[in-house]
C-alpha positions in Angstrom: 68.6 -6.3 -160.7 69.8 -9.2 -162.8 69.7 -12.9 -162.0 71.9 -15.8 -162.7 69.8 -19.0 -163.1 71.4 -22.4 -162.8 69.2 -24.7 -164.8 68.8 -28.0 -166.7 66.8 -27.1 -169.8 64.6 -30.2 -170.1 63.4 -29.6 -166.5 59.8 -28.5 -166.3 60.6 -27.0 -162.9 63.4 -24.9 -164.3 61.1 -23.9 -167.1 58.6 -22.4 -164.6 61.3 -20.0 -163.4 62.5 -19.1 -166.9 58.9 -18.3 -168.0 58.3 -16.1 -165.0 61.5 -14.2 -165.6 60.7 -13.8 -169.3 57.1 -12.6 -168.7 58.1 -10.1 -166.1 60.8 -8.8 -168.3 63.6 -9.5 -165.8 67.1 -9.9 -167.2 68.9 -13.1 -166.4 72.0 -15.1 -167.2 71.3 -18.8 -167.9 73.9 -21.2 -166.7 73.2 -24.7 -168.1 74.0 -27.7 -166.0 73.8 -31.4 -166.9 72.3 -33.1 -163.9 72.9 -36.5 -165.6 76.6 -35.9 -165.4 76.6 -34.8 -161.8 77.0 -31.1 -162.5 74.9 -30.2 -159.4 76.9 -32.4 -157.1 80.3 -30.6 -157.5 81.7 -28.8 -154.5 81.4 -25.5 -156.4 77.6 -26.0 -157.0 76.9 -27.4 -153.5 78.5 -24.2 -152.1 75.7 -22.3 -153.9 72.9 -24.8 -153.1 73.6 -27.5 -150.5 70.6 -29.4 -151.7 72.3 -30.1 -155.0 69.4 -29.3 -157.3 68.8 -26.9 -160.1 66.5 -23.9 -160.1 69.2 -22.2 -158.1 68.9 -18.4 -158.6 71.6 -15.9 -157.6 71.2 -12.2 -157.4 71.8 -9.4 -154.9 68.8 -10.8 -153.1 69.0 -14.5 -152.4 66.1 -16.4 -153.7 65.3 -19.7 -151.9 65.4 -22.6 -154.3 62.3 -24.3 -153.1 59.7 -21.8 -154.3 61.5 -19.3 -156.6 58.3 -18.3 -158.4 56.8 -17.0 -155.2 59.8 -14.7 -154.6 60.1 -13.5 -158.2 56.5 -12.4 -158.9 55.1 -9.2 -157.4 51.9 -9.4 -155.5 48.8 -7.4 -155.9 48.4 -7.1 -159.7 50.2 -7.1 -163.0 50.7 -9.9 -165.5 51.4 -13.3 -164.0 51.0 -11.9 -160.5 50.0 -13.8 -157.4 46.2 -13.8 -156.8 44.2 -11.5 -154.6 42.4 -12.9 -151.5 39.3 -14.0 -153.4 41.4 -16.4 -155.5 44.0 -17.4 -152.9 42.4 -20.7 -152.0 42.0 -21.9 -155.5 45.5 -20.8 -156.3 47.1 -22.7 -153.4 45.0 -25.8 -154.2 46.2 -25.9 -157.8 49.8 -25.3 -156.8 49.7 -28.2 -154.3 48.0 -30.3 -156.9 50.8 -29.7 -159.3 53.4 -30.7 -156.8 51.7 -33.8 -155.4 49.7 -35.1 -158.4 50.9 -33.8 -161.7 54.6 -33.4 -161.5 55.4 -36.7 -159.7 53.6 -38.7 -162.3 53.9 -36.8 -165.6 57.2 -35.2 -164.8 58.8 -38.4 -163.6 57.6 -40.5 -166.5 58.9 -37.9 -169.0 62.3 -37.8 -167.3 62.7 -41.5 -167.4 61.9 -41.8 -171.1 62.9 -38.5 -172.6 66.0 -37.7 -170.5 67.3 -41.1 -169.3 66.2 -43.0 -172.4 64.6 -45.8 -170.4 62.2 -48.2 -172.3 58.8 -49.3 -171.3 60.1 -52.8 -170.9 62.7 -51.7 -168.5 60.3 -49.6 -166.4 57.5 -52.1 -166.4 54.8 -51.6 -163.7 56.5 -48.4 -162.4 55.8 -46.7 -165.6 52.3 -48.0 -165.9 51.5 -46.6 -162.4 52.9 -43.2 -163.3 50.8 -43.1 -166.4 47.6 -44.1 -164.6 48.2 -41.4 -162.0 49.2 -38.9 -164.7 46.1 -39.5 -166.8 44.0 -39.1 -163.6 45.7 -35.8 -163.0 45.0 -34.7 -166.5 41.3 -35.5 -166.0 41.2 -33.3 -162.9 42.9 -30.5 -164.9 40.3 -30.9 -167.7 37.5 -30.5 -165.2 39.2 -27.5 -163.6 39.4 -25.8 -166.9 35.9 -26.7 -168.1 34.3 -23.4 -169.2 37.1 -21.2 -168.1 40.4 -19.9 -169.4 42.4 -19.9 -166.2 42.7 -22.1 -163.2 42.4 -19.6 -160.3 39.8 -17.0 -161.2 39.6 -14.9 -164.3 43.3 -14.0 -164.7 46.5 -15.7 -165.6 48.5 -16.7 -162.4 51.3 -18.8 -161.2 48.9 -21.8 -161.0 48.7 -21.7 -164.8 52.4 -21.6 -165.2 52.9 -24.5 -162.7 50.4 -26.8 -164.4 51.5 -25.8 -167.9 55.2 -26.7 -167.5 54.8 -30.5 -167.6 51.4 -30.9 -169.0 52.1 -29.5 -172.4 55.0 -31.9 -172.9 53.2 -34.9 -171.4 53.3 -36.9 -174.7 57.1 -37.1 -174.2 56.4 -39.4 -171.3 54.0 -41.5 -173.2 50.8 -39.8 -172.2 48.0 -39.6 -174.7 47.8 -36.1 -176.3 44.1 -36.5 -176.6 43.8 -36.6 -172.9 45.6 -33.3 -172.4 43.0 -30.5 -171.9 42.3 -28.6 -175.1 43.1 -25.4 -173.3 46.7 -26.5 -172.9 47.1 -28.0 -176.3 46.0 -25.1 -178.4 44.0 -22.2 -177.0 46.1 -19.0 -176.9 44.4 -17.7 -173.8 45.9 -20.2 -171.4 48.7 -20.0 -170.5 50.2 -18.0 -173.3 50.8 -14.3 -172.6 53.0 -11.8 -174.4 56.6 -13.1 -174.9 56.1 -16.8 -174.2 57.0 -19.8 -176.3 54.7 -22.7 -177.1 57.7 -25.1 -177.1 59.8 -23.9 -174.1 62.0 -27.0 -173.6 65.4 -27.2 -175.3 68.1 -24.7 -176.2 66.4 -23.2 -179.3 62.9 -22.8 -177.8 63.6 -21.5 -174.3 62.1 -18.1 -173.5 64.8 -15.6 -174.4 
């Protein structure tokens, strides 16, 4: 089975799907869309995804856009797989943390600055709040990785992919690189596994 992935390359959320596909060795066709030019608001795209957002995957089996990673990754073992029962609670906790603490602060600040080209003066207190919350999220991640290579147990999982996507490019949103956990900045064990890229964002560096 092959997939067609509609994506905006700077998106950390889209990157999560590309990384899963690459690491599982699943073939896919990448269709790049520019969300800044309204490419996801056209009648043609809305017919594919009425929500008008990227990370829309098409295949012989329809993959819901909201949680594509959960539908793409096999359960019960293998690289990058979903966790077993013993790790399920930690896995879910970290996935929720990414969606409610990390992505809304780090991801949003990065989008404002790196994609929209907004300045600190224009953003003012809004940006300061995002950075405070983002640095707090990075501190939680640092504690979660203290003395361990992976977030949910002793194996690489979707929780690692989810937290890696925006964290490793946090400096593009003005976050201090020294406050990014060392595990994310340099150690090969997390979350790098065979076939991944350390610089996944952008045309040249995306997982191929």
